[in-house]
N, C-alpha and C positions, 0 to 999 in steps of 0.2 A: 258322260256320253256312252260309256260302256253299258249302263243300265238300259238306256233307250234302245241301243242296238240289240241287246239281248231280248228285250221285250218284242221288238219287231221280228226277231228270228224265231220266236216261240209260236210258230203257226202249225206245228205238227198235231194231227188229230189224236185225242187222248181216249175217246170212247168209240165203241163200235158204230154208234149212230153218226158221229162226226165222220168216220171213215166212209160210211155208206153215202152220206150226203156229199162228200167230196167227189164221189163218182158221178153225180148227177150232171155237172157241166160237161164232163168228158162224154157221157152218153148222149147228151143233147147235141153236142157239136160234132159227133162222129159222122163219118161219111155215109154209113148205111142209113142213119136216121135222116140225114139231109136228102139222100136219094129217095127214101120212102116218102118224105114230105113233098118232094118235087113231083113224084109220080101221083101222089094223092092230089096235089094241086092241079095237075093236068086233068085228072079224072073228074074232080069235083068242081073245078073252076073253068078250065078252058073248054072242056067238052060241052057243058051246058051253054056256053057262049056261042059254040058252033052248032047249036040246036040239036045236039045229040042227047037223047034221053038218058038221064041218070036216075035210078030208082030212089024213091023216098027213103027206103031202108038204108041204101048206101050213104045217102046224105046224113041220115040219122047216126049211123055208126061212124062214118068218116069225118063228119063235121061239114062245115061250109067254108066259104072263102075266108071268113073272118077267123075261124079256128086255124086254118092252114097258114094264113099269113102271120098270125100271132105266134104260132109255133116256129115258123121260120125266123121271126124276130128273136124268139128265145134262143134259137140255135146261134144266131149271130152274137147275141149278148154273152152266151156261154163260151163261145169261141174266143171272144174278146177278153173275157175274164181269165181263161186259161192262158192266153198269150201274155197278159199283164202279170199274172202270178209267175209264169216261167221266167219272164225277163226280170222280175223282182228278185227271184231266187238267184239268177245268174249274177245280177248286180251285187247282191249281198255277198256271194262267194268271192267276187272280184274285190270288193271292199275288204273282206277278211284277209285275202292274199296281200293286198296293198298294206294293210295294217301290220301283217307279219313281217313284210319286207322293211317297213319303216322302223319297227321295233328292232329287227336284226341290224339295220344300219345304225340306229341309235346306240345299240350295245357295242358295235364295232368302233364307232367314233368315240364313244365314252371310254372304252378300254384302251384305245390308241393314245389318248392324251395323258394317261396316267403313267 
């Protein structure tokens, strides 16, 4: 069991590329990025529905409703991933603490019977 727990615990990035890639979910699910996408969605999706002219260049650069909604979906997925990883790390540290307490109790009970 110790080997499987240590394998699960070995999720620390080892290369610079892994460290950079670990920043992507945080950047996608950040408040500034979500606010930017919301404003972009209003500009590129809601304004044209209200018959306000949005230039073709703005649509070319900013994308269309498909791009904006898929980006928001990526933000939701990235936020979910961050939440799952955070709770996994917290659970893993709680299990390590429980294991330490059980080992201490086992040693205490073992030494008391001798």
